[in-house]
N, C-alpha and C positions, 0 to 999 in steps of 0.2 A: 504494500500500500504506500503511495507516495506521501510526502510530508504534507502536502496541501490537503489531501483526502483525510489523512489522519487528524489534522487540525480541525477539519470540518466535523469528523465523527466525534472528537473529544468535545467540541463546542455543543454538539447536539446532546450528548450525554449529560453535560453539565447543566443544560436547560431543562432536563426532565424534572418533574415536580418532586420525585422521590429521591433523586440523586444529589442529596445535600451532604451526606456523610461519605467518608472515604470507603466504608464498607459497601454502601449502596452504589457508589461510582465504580468500584472494582467489580462488583457483581454485574452491574449493567454493562460494563465494558466487556466482560467475559461473554455475556449473552449476545451482545452485538457482534463480537467476533465469531461466535458459534453460529449465529444466524446468517452472517455473511458466508461462512464456510458451507453451511447446509444449503443455502441458496445457490452457491456456485456449483456444488455437487449435483443438486437437483436439476439446474439448468443444463449442465453438461450431460447428465444422464438422459434427460428428455430429448436434448438435441441429438445425442448419439443414437438413441433408439429410433427417433423419427427418421434420421438419415439411413440407418440400417434397414428399417422396414420399407422405406421408400426405394432403396436400392434393390430389395427383393422384388418389389412390384415392377421396377424397371426391367429386372432380369426376366420376370414372367412375361412382360410385354414383348421382349425380344424373342423369347422362346415361342410364344403364341404366334407371332408374326401377323400377317394380314389375311390369314385364311378366312376368318369370320367376316370381315368387311368385304372380302373379294366375292363371297357368296351372295352379297346383296345386289350385285349388278344384274342378276337373273330375275329379279322381281321380289315379291314379298317372301320373306323367309318364315318358315314354320318349323316347329320341332320335328326331328326325324327319328324314326325307329330303326333305321338302317345304318349299321356301323360303317359301311363303305360309302355312304353318300358324301361326295366331296364338297357339295355346295350347301346343302341344307342341314348338315349334321351339326347339332349344337351340344351333343353329349360330351364332346372332347373339350368344350369350353367351360370354364368355371362360371358359376352363377354370378350375374352382374356384369359380365363382360360386355362392353359396348363396342359397336361397330357402326361406322358411317362411311358413305361414299359421296365424294364431291366431284362434280364436273365443273371445271372452271372455279367459281366461288359459290356455286349453288349446291346445297345438300340434296341429293336425289333420293337417298335411302338412309335410314337410321334405325337401328334395332339394338336390343339388349337381351342377353341370355337370362331367362327367368329362373327364379329359385324354386318354384313349385312345378309339379308334374302335370297339372291340369291346365296350364296356360298354353293356348294355341296360337296367339298372335304375339310376335316378337317386336313388331314395329313400335317406335316410341315417337311421341309428338314433341317437336322442338319449337321453341319460341324464336322469334326473329333475333333476339339477343344471343340465343344459343347457337343459331346458324352463323351469326357473325363471329362468334368466338371460335367455332370450328374452322371457319374460313381463314382465321388469322394464325392457325397453328403452322409453324414452319416445318417443311419436309427435310429436316437436317439429320434424321436418324436418332434424335435424342428425345427422351420422354419429357413431357411438360404437364404441369398441373393446371386444370381448368375447372371452372364451376359451372355446371349446367343446372338451370332452374328446375328442370324436370327430374334430374337424377342426383344432383349434389356434386361433391368434389370427385374428380376423376383424374387419373394419371393416364395420359394419352400419348400415342406414338403415331405419326403420320408418315406415309410412304407413297411413292408413285406406283400406280398400277400399270398393267400391260397396255391398257387402252388410253393412257395419258391422263387417267383420272387420279384422284387422291383418295387413298384408303386410310381411314383412321381407326385405330384399335385403342380401347381404353379399359382400364381396370379400376374398380371403385377404391377410393381412399378411406372409406368409412372404417374398415378393420384397422388400418394404421392409426387413424385419429382416435378410435376407441381404445387401442392399446396405449397410445401416448397419454390420453386423458386418464386412463386407469393408473398409469405410472405416476402422473401428477398427483392424483388423489392419495395414492399409497405413500409417495414421498412426502407430501404435505403432512399427512397424519403422523408418519414416523418422525419426521423432523420436528413437528410441533410437540409431540410427546417427549422427544429428546431434549428440546429446549426447556420444557417444564421441569423435567427431572434434573437437567443440568443447572437450571436456575436455583432449585431448592438445594441441591447438593453444593453448588458453588457458594450460595449464601451461607450455609452452615460451615463450609470449609473456610471461607474468608473470615467469618465471625470467630471461628476457633483460632485462626492464624493471627488475628488482630487483638486477641485478648490481652497480651502484654502491653500493647500500645494503649488499650482502653484503661489499664491500670495506671499507666503514666499520666494519661489525660485526667483520670479521676484525682490523682494526687495533685496535679497542676491546678485543677478546679478548686480543691480545698485550700491550696495556698493562695489562690487569687481572691478567696473570700475572707482572708484574714485581714484585720486592720493593722497594716504595717507602718502607718505614719508615725506612731509614737507608742511608748510603753513597752512592756515586756511581751514578747511574741513567742508562742510555742508552736513550732512548725509541726505539721503532721508527719507520720512515719514515711520513710523513704519508699520510692517505687520499688517493687520486687526486682531483684537482679535477674537478668536473662543471659543467654549465651552471648558473650562479647563478640563473637564472630558474625552475629546477625545485625541488621540495621537497627532493629528495635532494641537489642541488647546494648549497642553502643549509645543509642539515644537515652535509655534508662540510666546508664552509667554516667553520661554527661549531665543529665538532669539531677541525679543525686549529688554529684560533685558541686553543681551550681547551688543546690539547696544547702549544702554544707557551708559554702562560702557566704551565702546569704544569712544563715543562722549565726555564723561567727560575727559578721558585720552588725547584725541586729543586737547581738549580745553586747558587743563593744559599745554600740550607740546607746543602748539602755543603761549601761554602767556609766557612760559619760553624762547622760541626762540626769541620772541619780546624783552624781557628784555635783553637777551644776545646780540642781534643785537644792541640794543640801547647802551648797555654798551661798546661793541666793537667800535661802531662808535664814541661815546663820548670820550672813552679812546684814540682812535687813533687820533682824532682831537686835544685833549688836549696835547698829547705827541709830536705832530709835532713841536710845538714851542720850548719846552725845548731841544729836540733832536737837532734841528737846531741850537739852541743857544750853546749847548755843542760843536757841530762840528765847529761852527764859532769861538769860543774862542780857540779851539785847533789849528785851522788853523792860527788864528791871532798870537798865541804864537809861532808857527813855523816860522812866518815871522819876528819875533823880531830880530833886528840887533845885539844885544849883544850876546856874547858867551854863549852857553847853553851846559851843560854836555851831553855827548852822551846818557846816560841812560834816561835823561829827554826828549831828542829829540825823542828817541825810544818810550817812553811812550806817548808823544803827538801824534806821528804818529799813534800809535795803537788806541788812543782815537778818532782821526779823522776818521780812517777806520771803527771802530766799530760803531761810531755814524752815519756814512754814511750808513752802513748796517742796522742799526736799523731804520734809516729814511725810507729806501726802504721797510722794513717790515711793518712799520706803514702805509705807503702809500698803500701797498697791503691789509692790514687788513681793512683800510678805504674803499678801492674799493670794497672788498667783502661785507662789511656791506651795502654799498649803493646798490649793485646789489641784495643782499638778500631783501632789503627793496623795491625792485621794481622800483628803480630810472630809469626813461626812458633814453635810449641812443639816440644818433643822428641817424636819418634815412635818409642818403644821399647816392647817388651813389658813390661807392668806386671802384677804379681800383685795383683789387686784384693782378693782375700781377705785377704792379709797387711796391706794398707792399712786394711781395715775393722777387723781385729783390733786394730791399733795405735791407731786412732782411738777405738774404743770403750773401750779400756784407759785412754787419756788422759782421755776424757770421764768415765769412772767415778771417776778420781782427782780431777778438777776438780769434779764434782758428786756427792758421795757421798750426798746427800739424795734423789737420784732413783733410780728402779729401772731398771736397764739390762738389756735382753734382746737376745741376738744369735742370729740364725737364718742359718746358712751351709749351702751344699750340701756334699756329701761330697767332690767334686772341686774343686781350686782353679780360680778364675775369672780368666782372663787377658785383658787388653785392650791395645790399642795406644795409647800416649799419653805424657803428661808426668807422671811419678810425683809430683814435688813439687807440681804444680798440682792433681792429683787428690786428694792428701793434704789440700790446702787446702780443696777442696770438701767432703770428709768432715768436716774440723774445723769449718768454718763451719756446716754443717747441724746437727751435734751441739751446737755452742755456741748456735745459735739455739733448739734445743729446750730447752737448759738454762736460758737466760736468760729465755725468754718463757713458762715454765710454772712453776706453784707447786711447792713441796717435796712429794715423794711421787709425782710424776707418773711413769707408766711409759712409757719410751721403748724402742721395738722397732726394731732395725736388722736388715734382711733383705737377702739377696743371692741372686739366682737368675739362670740363664742358659739360653739355647737356642743353636741353631746360629749365630745372627746377632746377638743382642743380649744384653747384660748389664744386668740391671735391679736397681737399688739403691733401697730404700725406707727412709725414716725416719718412723716413726709414733709419735705420742704421744696420750695420752688427756687432754690438758690442755683449757683453755677454748676453744681454737680461735682462728683468725685472724678478726678482724672482717670482715664482708662488704664494707664500704667500703674496706678495705685490700687485699683479695685481688687485684683487677685490677692493682694496681701494686706487688705485693709484691716483684717482682724488679727494680724500678727503683731507681736510686741515691738514697740518703738517705731511703728509706722506712722508717718505724719504726712498729711496731704500737702500739696503744693500751696505755697503762701498766696498764690493768686486766687484761691478759693476762699481764703479767710477774710479778705477785705480789711485786714488790719492785723495788729498784734494779737496775741492770745494763743490759746491752745495749750495742751499739756505736753507731757513727755512721750506721748504715743502709746500709753497703756490703757486708756479708757475703753476702746473697743475690744481690746484683747481681754479685758476683765469682763466685758459684756458677753463675749463668746464663751469664756471659761465658765461663768456662772450659769448661763443658759444651758450649756452642755452638761454641767453638774446636775441640773434639774431635769435632764432627759429631754430637753427641747432643742430647737434649731433657731438660728438667726441668719438672715439672708440680706443681701444688698442688691438693689436695682437702681442704677444711676445713669442719668444723661443730663445734658444742660437743661435746666428748668424743672427737673423732676428727680429727686433723690428719695428713696424709700427704704427704710430699715424695717424688716418684718421679723418679729419674734413669735415663735409658736411654742406654747407650753401645754403640757397635758393637764386637762381638767381633773378634779378629784373624782 
């Protein structure tokens, strides 16, 4: 089979509705090859049988000669009971033998040997089309196949008579066609049964042969379902080892080695994460006291009654402000470290509607230059969780909308619920989050472009990471959809 034909066959197999797996495609390919082979064998057998039987008919025509049509020149021919009758004897002719005499291009006589014993008239009526067909038969000594409307398909031989006329002898092709048709039926039935048996046996054989590959695929599927992004990961058992000389065996060995490397990398990453969490928690905890001490001393110095130079007063105010900001950052880092360590949160009923009302009231007081809109359902929305942490989520989302949008931006806070989920959305019509920032907006120390802020402000880039960590700890999700003029944070929490 040429490369072009093979490509065409492969494309046809791949488009079959059931040929989606390798097992189905291999089985379908085997069946297609077997069907092509059976068709080739069947066509060759039919062609050869037709040629052989037609050659036998041609040989009979040459053996019979023109004795029967030669007898037609004496008039109407009838069956003879005399073995020696040279002109009217039909017993030496096989049943169905056709004879015709043509003078010029006109058929003067035409007869056929009957198959029954009681037939007395051998003459046959020919149509105009049949006469024209007989007139076109060349007298080249070769047999030709013609179709006569009165008799069917015949193999005929034309020869010149002694009187200059044309004598045509013919034998019926019906036995040949019947034999060929019978062979077609038998071959079709046998090949069809062979295809069914081969299909079932091939499917079982391919399935048995691909069992090791199925085990590798099952192991790969279990690995793909594992959360590998963070935390300690326990990989599933390795794929069963196979004969290393086979393709599947080499694949299984390479896959197992890859899993080993992945497991080592995940173990080292988890150990590094644990060390980093421990360091962040310890550092944050240790920094809280000195930062609070610095802030306290600065505030105490500002309260001193003695006159203080303006520059010193300004320096002390900045020290107090920055120490307060550093204290908030340390608290945020400590909170993230505790959440990363899996520190359990409170699991109590929380009136989310009340939290939203308080958070919007605080945001309206902190950002009077923004337009704040609130959309709440008629019935209170209650969830199970930590009220203090959920309040922090709302405060961070609203502070993010206030810091990173210009004056006059409309911020809409809506809350809705169904039987299973409470959905909180914070929407603003500000400039939007830059596309290059959106993929990592919930990561730590991620800060949007200053072009969105419209001025100074903003934190250290921990607010949204705390939102994501707290929501995840509550078994919820938080999503961002942003484009210029429409930015929406959506928080989904499970209802109690």
